[in-house]
N, C-alpha and C positions, 0 to 999 in steps of 0.2 A: 466601756471599759470590759473585762474578761467576758468571752463570747459565753453563751448559756451553756456549750460544751462543757467549758471549762467549771463554770459554776455547779453544774450538776455533777461533775465527777469529783470535785473538792469537798463540796457539800456533803454528798453521799458517805464520802470517805471520811471525813473528819467529824461530822455531825452524826453521822448514822441514820440518815433521813432518806427516804425514797426519793428516786429520780422524778418520779411522778409529781409529788408534793413539791420539789424544788422547783421543776418547770413550770408549775402553776402559779407560784410566788414570783418567779422571776418575769413570767409574761405580765403579771400585773404592774409590777414596778417599771419594767421597761416599755411595755406596750400599752399601759392604761392611758387614762384621760391625761396626765402628766408624766412626761419621761423621767425617770429617777423620783418616781414619788416618794415623799417622805423626806429626802434630801432637799427636793424642791417642793414649793407650795404655791398656790394662786397669790398673785401679788395684790396688794392693798389697793383699793379703789381710790382715785384721787378726787379731791374735794369738789373740783369744778364740775363735776357730772351733774349736780345739784342743779345747775345753772344754763345747761347746754341741752339743745332741743333733741338730742341723741341719747342723753343720759339715762334715761330709764331703760333703754333696749340694752345699754352696756352692761347695766347693774342686774338685769334679768339674766344675762349671759354669766356672767360672774359668779350669780347664787347658783345657777345650774350647774356650772362647772365645781364649785366648791362642794355641792352637794353630792356629785359624782364621785370626787376625790376621796371625800370622807366615807363614802359607801364603800369605795376599793379598799380602803384602809381597814375600816371595820370588819370587812370580810376576812381580812388576813388575821387579824388580833382576835377573831373568835377561836383561833387554835392556838395552844402553846407552841406547837411544832412549827407552825407556818409563822409565828411571831419570831421564833429563833431564826429560822431560814431568813426572813424578811431582815433581820439586824445583820446577820451572816452576808447576805447578798451586798447591802451598802458597804459593810465593813471590807469586803475583798474587793469592790471598786475602790475604796479610798486607799486600802492597801497597795493595789496594783501601781496607783499613781506615786506612792512615795518609795515603792520598790524601783519604779522607773527612775526616779531621781538619784538613788542610791547607785543605781547601776551606771548612769552618766557621770556620777562622782568618782566612780572605780572602787566602790565600796562591796564587799562580799557579803550576801544575804545572812550567813551563819554568824557574822560580826555585827550587824547591824539591826537584824530583824526584832531584837527585844525593843528597841528605841522606836522602830515602825509601828509595830504592835500597839505599844503604849499610846502612842500619838493617834493612831487610828481609833482606839478605844475612847479617847478624850472626844475625837470628832462625831462618833456616834451619839455622844450625848446631844450634838445639835440636832441630830434626827430626832432624838426623844423629845427636845424642845417644841420641835416644829409639830409633832404629833399631839402635844400637849395643848399648843395654840388652837390646833384646829379642832380641839374637843374629842380626840380619838382616845378611846379607853386603851392606853397601852399598859396600865396596871403593874408598873416597876419591873417589866420583863428584863430592859437592860440590866439592871442590877442582878436579877434572878441568874441571867445567862452569863454574867461577866466572866467568869472563871473558864466555863466551857467555850465561849467565844475567844477569849484569850489564847486557851490551848490551840483551838481550830485554826485560827488566824496565824499563829506563830508556824505551826506545821505548813500551812499554805504558804506562807513565806518563803520556806526553805524548800518547797517542793518543786522539783524540776518543771512539773508542767505550767505552774505560774511563772517561774522564773524564765522559762523558754518563752511563753506567750508575751510577757512584758517586753522581752529583748526583740522578739519580732514584729510587735504591733506597736507598740508605745515609743520605745527609744527611737526607732528611725523618724519618727515626726519631730521629737525634739532635736535631733541631729542636724535638721535643715537649717535651724537657727545658729548653726556654726559658722554660716556664710554672712559676711557683712551686707553684701548686696541683697541678699534674699530678706534680711531684717528692715533695709532700707525701702524695699518693695513692699513689704507688709505695710510699713508705716504710712506709705503712699496711698495704698489701696483703704486704710481705716480712714484716713482724714475726712474724705466726703461724708461717711456714716456719722462721725463725730459732730460734724458741722449740721447735718440734719437733724440729729438727736437734740443737740442744743437749742435749734430753734424750736424744736417741739417743747423742751424744757421750759424755755421763757413763755411761750404762750400759755403753757398749762400752770405755770407758776403764777402768772398774772391773774389767769381766770380763778384759781385756788384762792386768791386775796379776795377777788371779785365775790366768790361763793361765799367766804367767810362773812364779809360783810353783810350780803344778802340774806344769809341764815339770822344774823343778828338784827337785822331789821325785822324779819318774819317773826323772830321769838319776842320782839319788843312790841311789835303791832305798830310801826311807826317807820317813817323815812328818814331819821334823825341822821345816819350815816350815808344816806344816798348821796351820790356824786358823780361825777365824771372819771373814768379810768381811760388811761393811755394804755392800748396794747399794740404793740409796734408803732405804725404811723396812723392808727385809727383811733377814735375817741368813742368809748361806750358810755351811755347813760343808764345805770342800772336800776330798776323799779322792782317792788315785789313780786310781780308777775310776768317779767320779761325774761325771755329764754335767748341764749346766744346761738345762732346757726351755725351749722357744719362748714357750710361754705365760707362764712367769713373767717372761720378758725384756718382753713385752709389757705386762704389769702394770705392772712398774716405769717403763716409758716413759709410760704413762699419768698416773702418780704423780707425776712430776717438776714442780717448780713454780720460778720464778725462773731467771735465767741464770748460768751458771758463767763463770770468766774467759774461756774459748773463746768463749762465746756472746756475751758483752759486746764481745769483739773483733770478732767477725762483724758485730754491730749497728753498732758504730762505722765499721767499714770501710764498711757500706753507707751510712751518713750521709755520710761523706766523699766516696764517689763519686758520690752523687746530688747534693751540693753542688758538686762538681768539674764535673759535666756542667752544671748550671744555670748555672756561671760560664765555662764554656769552657776551665777549667784542665785539665780531663781529656784534652784534645786536644794539650796541649804535648808530653808525652813521645813521642807518635806522630810527631812531625817531628824528633826527635832522630837523628842519625846514630848511633846506639848500640843494642845490644838493648834491645828495649820492657821487658822485664822489669827491667833495671837503671834506665832512666829513670823508669819507672812507680813502683818502689819508692823511689827517692829523693824523690819529690814525695807521693806518696799512701799509702805503707804507714802502717799503725797499729800495729805491733807495739812493744810497750813498751820493748824495749830497743834499738830502733833509733833513729837520729838522722835524722829526716825532717820536712819541712815538716807534714805531717798531724798526726803524733805531737805535734809542738810546740806547734801551735795547738790541739789537745785538751787539752793540758796547761794551756793558758791558762785554758780554760773550766772545767776539773777542779778547777782552785785555788779553795778556798772562801773563800780571803781576799781574793780580788779581786771588786770590783764589776763589774757587766755592761760598764760603759763602760772599767774597768781591762783587763778580759779581752778586749775589743775591740782595745784599743790593742796589748796583748801579741801577739795574734794577727797584726795587721797588721805588726808589725815582724818576725815570724817569716816572713810571706810575702813581706815586701821582701827579705829575704836571699836566699830560695829563687828568687825569680821575676827578679831582677834580670838573669840571664843571658838573658833572653826578650825584653828591651827591644828589643834590636837586630833581633830577627826580626819581632816582631808590632807594636812601637811601644809607646811609654811609655803613652800614653793607654788603649790596650786593656789593658795590663797592671794599670792602676790601677783599671779598670772591673771586671776579673776578680777583684781582689782584693775589692773591695766588695760583689761580687754573690755570691762565695763566703761571706763572712761573714753576709750577710743570709740566705742558704738554711740555711748551718750552725745559725745561732740558731734559725730557724724549725722546723728538724728535730729539733734537741736538745729543743725544747719537746715533741716528740711522744713522745720515748723517756722 
């Protein structure tokens, strides 16, 4: 997101903090152990590591990384000033993304910045929750700095420096998706990665189940639930002291074919995101004065058991009893219900155009998959 030059200029201008302190915090966030430390945190370890021969090495690396991340964050939160800069840095990154979407939708900063800042402050609570989960002593700083951050982010939102940076650096990347050919090519590039990730998921899911049963055996001191487990085309008999080798896992990864429910879900999510980028529907959640995760999920989540616009539109096309024209009419009805609230913000003609373009892209992308 915004360059360190922009971060320094705006933080010193609207928070009254020295550029030296801003640079120090920026370096930790962007160039530390994890990029965007705070918004991102080390992933949870999978259960199967308990029963694979390389599990202890992976867990040691994870614990070392977690300690480094925690130490870097604690270094920041030893200082009230650095803590404030930390939240402002993440706020400015989030705000720049929201501002880019507003720009794509043709909305003027002066008219939309109140909503963008309100949504950004909600998103910062996710950062605070990450810190709490990592046991970083953040001492309620976000609540303490709320008004100051709100004012600084609003002034930054209408500042020509940030507006220009967003228009020059973020908006052009989104505009690439205005080409249907580009969108289709992106899907073709992503499919092999989804297939590879899905094979890894299925192997690890199976190993996780085996790991659970193995731990149950150890806890009970028996082999009551010991048995034969199918992993791909190979069968494993797991006992209390047996470890599965890395080579056997790699063989199974290579042997997997087709997509699991998880893999199919990721594929459909990719299709929906690409269609929404092409149609500009992708940008609507970013202008909502609510947490981005909530607004995004309501429109574009594809989870089977969740009521969302994307899930219902996909159901229209998955219903084999419907013709293509019937599926299209069904999809347009679902979109009409979901997008009605945005008419006041971006205009009825714009919303109608979004719906048509989303359907156009979705049908083309579904042909590929």
